[in-house]
N, C-alpha and C positions, 0 to 999 in steps of 0.2 A: 903434502898439505891436506888437512882435513876439510871435508865439506861440512860447514856448520849451517844449521838451519837459520833462515832469516827470522828477524824479530817478529814479523807478522805471522809467520808459521807457528811460532811458539804461542803467541797470544791466541790465535785461532784454535789451537789444539786444546786450550783450556776453556774455550767458549763453546765447545762442541755440544750439540744437542744430545749426544750420547750420554754425557754426564747427567743431564737433566732426566733423561729416560731411566738411567740406572738408579738415580735417587728416588724417583717415583716407584720403580719396581721394588726397591728396598723397603720403602714404607708400606707398600701394599702387601708384600710377602711377610713382613714382620707382623702386620695386623692380622693376616689370615693364620699364621703359625701360632701366635699367642692366643688368638680367639679360639682356635681349635683346642689348644692345650688347656685353656681356662674352662672351656665347655666340658672337656673330658674330666677334669678335676672336679668341677661342680656337679656333674652327673654322678660320678663315683661317690662323692660325698653325700649326695641325696639318696643314693642307693644303699650305701653302707651305714650311714648315720642320719636317717631321715629326721630324727628328732632335733638335730642341730638347726635346721631351717624352720621347723615348727616352733621351737622355743625362741629363736632369734627374731623372727618376723611375726610371731603370734598368729600363725596359720591355723586354720581349722583342721580337724582330724581327716577330712576328706580331700585335702589338698595333696596333690602329687609332688612330693619333695624332689623327685628326680627332675621334673620339669622346671621347678624353681631353681634348682642347682644348675641345670643346663643353661637356663636363661641368664642367670647372674654370672655364671662362669664365662659365657661367650662375651657378654658386654664388658665385663671387667678385664678379661684377657685381651679383647680387641683394643680397649683403651690403652692398656699397658703396651700393646704392640705398636700403636701409633706413637706413643711417647718414645719407646726404644728406637723405632725406625727414624724418628725425627732427630734424636740424639746422634745416631749413627750418620745420618745425612749431614747434619751441621758439623760434626767433627771431621768428616771426610772433606766437606767444602772448605773448612778452615785449613786443613792440611794441604789441600790442593792449592789454596791461595798462597800459602807460605812457600810452596815449591815454585809456583809461578813467579813470586816476587824474587826469590833467589836466582832463578834462571834469567829473569829480566835484568837483575843487577849485574849479571855477568856481561850482558850486552853494553851496559853503561860504562863498565870498567874498561872495556876494550877501546 
């Protein structure tokens, strides 16, 4: 005879604080990763093609295009990271809720 977990154990496993912490870490890591990547791309664009920022934003000739690129890249990358992190978090939460519902339905069938 198999030892099956109690219904309360299954419910508590899905309500764990670990899931909340993991979701928060996912959003933060995604924000940092995309912010770093966006900053790197923006900085490289400002370094290799400085006229792009000068023409796009009507900057003066004395404006450092690498700083503009770095700033814009970090902010746009971080925003994209928050969006991606939240999408991952929401899809994971949806998936976990579907699993929990299926497991709890097994208890009701018995």
